[in-house]
C-alpha positions as CSV (number, residue, x, y, z in Angstrom):
1,M,145.3,211.1,36.3
2,N,144.0,209.0,39.1
3,L,141.6,206.5,37.3
4,T,139.3,203.9,38.8
5,L,138.4,201.1,36.4
6,I,135.4,199.0,37.3
7,G,135.2,195.8,35.3
8,S,138.9,195.6,34.9
9,T,139.1,191.8,34.2
10,G,136.4,191.7,31.5
11,R,137.2,191.3,27.8
12,T,137.0,195.1,27.2
13,G,138.2,196.1,30.7
14,R,141.5,194.3,30.2
15,H,142.3,196.5,27.2
16,V,141.3,199.7,29.1
17,L,143.6,198.7,32.0
18,T,146.6,198.0,29.7
19,E,146.1,201.2,27.7
20,A,145.6,203.3,30.8
21,L,148.9,202.1,32.3
22,R,150.7,202.6,29.0
23,R,149.5,206.2,29.1
24,G,150.9,206.7,32.6
25,H,147.7,206.9,34.6
26,R,147.5,205.8,38.2
27,V,144.9,203.0,38.0
28,T,142.8,201.5,40.8
29,A,141.2,198.3,39.4
30,F,137.9,197.1,40.9
31,T,137.2,193.5,40.3
32,R,135.4,190.5,41.7
33,D,138.5,188.3,41.1
34,A,141.9,189.9,41.5
35,A,143.6,186.7,40.4
36,A,142.2,187.3,36.9
37,L,144.0,190.6,36.4
38,R,146.5,190.4,33.5
39,A,148.2,193.7,34.1
40,R,149.4,195.2,37.4
41,P,147.5,198.3,38.4
42,H,148.7,200.6,41.1
43,A,145.9,199.4,43.5
44,V,143.3,196.7,43.5
45,V,140.0,196.6,45.3
46,E,138.3,193.2,45.2
47,G,134.6,192.8,45.8
48,D,131.1,192.9,44.5
49,G,130.1,196.1,42.7
50,R,127.1,196.4,45.0
51,D,129.2,196.6,48.2
52,P,129.1,200.3,49.2
53,E,132.2,200.1,51.4
54,R,134.3,198.4,48.8
55,M,133.1,200.8,46.1
56,R,133.9,203.9,48.3
57,A,137.4,202.5,48.7
58,A,137.8,202.1,45.0
59,V,136.6,205.5,43.8
60,A,138.0,207.7,46.6
61,G,140.4,210.2,45.1
62,A,139.6,209.3,41.5
63,D,139.8,212.0,38.8
64,A,137.6,209.7,36.6
65,V,135.8,206.5,37.0
66,I,135.3,204.2,34.0
67,S,132.7,201.5,34.5
68,I,132.2,198.6,32.1
69,I,129.6,196.3,33.5
70,N,127.6,193.8,31.4
71,G,123.8,193.7,31.8
72,G,122.3,191.0,34.0
73,D,121.2,187.5,33.3
74,G,118.5,185.2,34.5
75,R,120.3,184.5,37.8
76,D,121.1,188.1,38.5
77,P,118.9,190.3,36.2
78,H,119.7,193.7,37.8
79,R,123.4,193.6,38.5
80,A,124.6,196.4,36.2
81,A,122.0,198.9,37.3
82,Q,122.4,198.0,41.0
83,A,126.2,198.2,40.8
84,T,125.9,201.5,39.0
85,R,123.7,203.0,41.7
86,T,126.3,201.9,44.2
87,I,129.0,203.6,42.1
88,I,127.0,206.8,42.0
89,Q,126.4,206.8,45.7
90,A,130.1,206.1,46.4
91,M,131.3,208.8,44.1
92,T,128.8,211.3,45.6
93,G,130.0,210.4,49.1
94,T,133.7,210.7,48.3
95,G,133.6,213.8,46.0
96,A,134.6,212.0,42.8
97,R,132.8,213.6,39.9
98,R,133.7,212.2,36.5
99,L,131.9,209.0,35.4
100,I,132.1,207.2,32.1
101,T,130.0,204.1,31.6
102,T,129.3,201.8,28.8
103,T,126.1,200.2,27.5
104,P,125.2,198.4,24.2
105,Y,124.1,200.5,21.3
106,P,121.2,198.2,20.3
107,I,119.2,199.3,23.4
108,V,118.3,202.5,21.5
109,A,118.7,201.2,17.9
110,R,115.7,200.6,15.7
111,K,117.3,199.5,12.4
112,P,117.8,197.0,10.8
113,Y,114.3,196.2,12.1
114,L,114.5,192.4,12.0
115,L,117.9,192.2,13.6
116,M,117.0,194.6,16.4
117,W,113.7,192.7,17.0
118,L,115.7,189.5,17.4
119,L,118.3,191.1,19.7
120,H,115.7,192.6,21.9
121,R,113.9,189.2,22.2
122,L,117.1,187.2,22.8
123,L,118.8,189.8,25.1
124,A,115.7,191.2,26.9
125,T,117.1,190.8,30.4
126,P,120.6,192.4,29.9
127,Y,119.1,195.2,27.7
128,A,116.5,196.0,30.3
129,D,119.3,196.2,32.9
130,A,121.3,198.4,30.6
131,R,118.4,200.8,30.1
132,D,117.9,201.0,33.9
133,L,121.7,201.7,34.3
134,E,121.4,204.6,31.8
135,R,118.4,206.0,33.7
136,A,120.4,206.0,37.0
137,V,123.4,207.7,35.4
138,S,121.5,210.4,33.6
139,A,119.5,211.2,36.7
140,S,122.6,211.7,38.8
141,D,124.4,214.9,39.6
142,L,127.7,213.6,38.4
143,D,129.7,214.7,35.4
144,W,128.8,211.7,33.3
145,T,129.1,210.3,29.8
146,I,127.3,207.2,28.6
147,V,129.2,205.4,25.8
148,R,127.0,203.0,23.8
149,L,129.1,200.4,21.9
150,T,128.5,198.3,18.8
151,R,129.6,194.9,17.7
152,L,132.8,194.5,19.7
153,T,135.6,192.3,18.3
154,D,139.0,191.2,19.5
155,R,140.8,192.2,16.4
156,P,143.8,194.6,16.5
157,A,143.0,198.3,16.8
158,T,142.3,200.2,13.7
159,G,142.1,203.8,15.1
160,A,139.0,204.3,13.0
161,V,136.2,205.2,15.4
162,A,133.0,207.2,14.9
163,I,131.1,209.0,17.7
164,S,127.5,210.2,17.1
165,R,124.7,211.4,19.3
166,G,122.1,210.3,16.8
167,P,121.1,206.9,15.3
168,L,123.8,205.1,13.3
169,A,122.9,204.6,9.7
170,K,125.2,201.6,9.4
171,P,126.8,200.5,12.6
172,R,130.2,198.9,12.0
173,A,132.2,196.6,14.2
174,L,134.4,198.1,16.8
175,T,137.6,196.6,18.3
176,R,138.0,196.4,22.0
177,S,141.4,198.0,21.7
178,D,139.7,201.0,20.0
179,V,137.1,201.1,22.7
180,A,139.9,201.4,25.3
181,S,141.5,204.3,23.5
182,T,138.1,206.0,23.1
183,L,137.1,205.7,26.7
184,L,140.4,207.0,27.9
185,D,140.3,209.9,25.4
186,I,136.9,210.9,26.7
187,A,138.2,210.7,30.3
188,E,141.3,212.8,29.5
189,E,139.7,215.4,27.4
190,G,136.7,215.9,29.7
191,N,134.4,216.3,26.8
192,L,130.9,214.9,26.1
193,S,129.7,215.7,29.6
194,G,126.1,215.0,30.3
195,M,125.7,213.1,27.0
196,A,124.9,209.6,25.8
197,V,126.9,208.9,22.6
198,N,126.9,206.0,20.1
199,V,130.3,204.6,19.1
200,H,131.2,202.3,16.2
201,G,134.0,201.6,13.8
202,R,134.4,203.4,10.5
């Protein structure tokens, strides 16, 4: 599979890159800092995710695009949604169809009430950006899947992953290695099209 990975030098993206190469995929890594890559993809496109020309170069010929972009902050509050709109436009223009993108599960969670209230207060800016990202993806004509992630850790993979379309009764921590396998499984299997799913550990 020709795979484009956006966010390839982030804490989760590094796991996705390593696992995608292990599985034998041809990977184009898009990053703002090529020097930070820890693995050697087949191609590298360096630039800002909001640069239409660089993004078109990254997604052209891709069988699937996996995008892992954190929500914005006070200095750059809309970066995830803006970059995602650039990705959508680039994919539409080049004929790439399959988009898998990640967001944090708490943007749709309601329980436990106190914890969610605190998170929504403390992370208001990145969560608002993530919700805007989801709106852009779900309004597109692409073959998309939104993967909402919970409580990511850097522990070794467990292989125990739960996927649900509804609210999670008790969200459990999820390793970044397991996230990598899950995202690639979704890309390879071509399932969950047009859906937003919630993912956590078992």
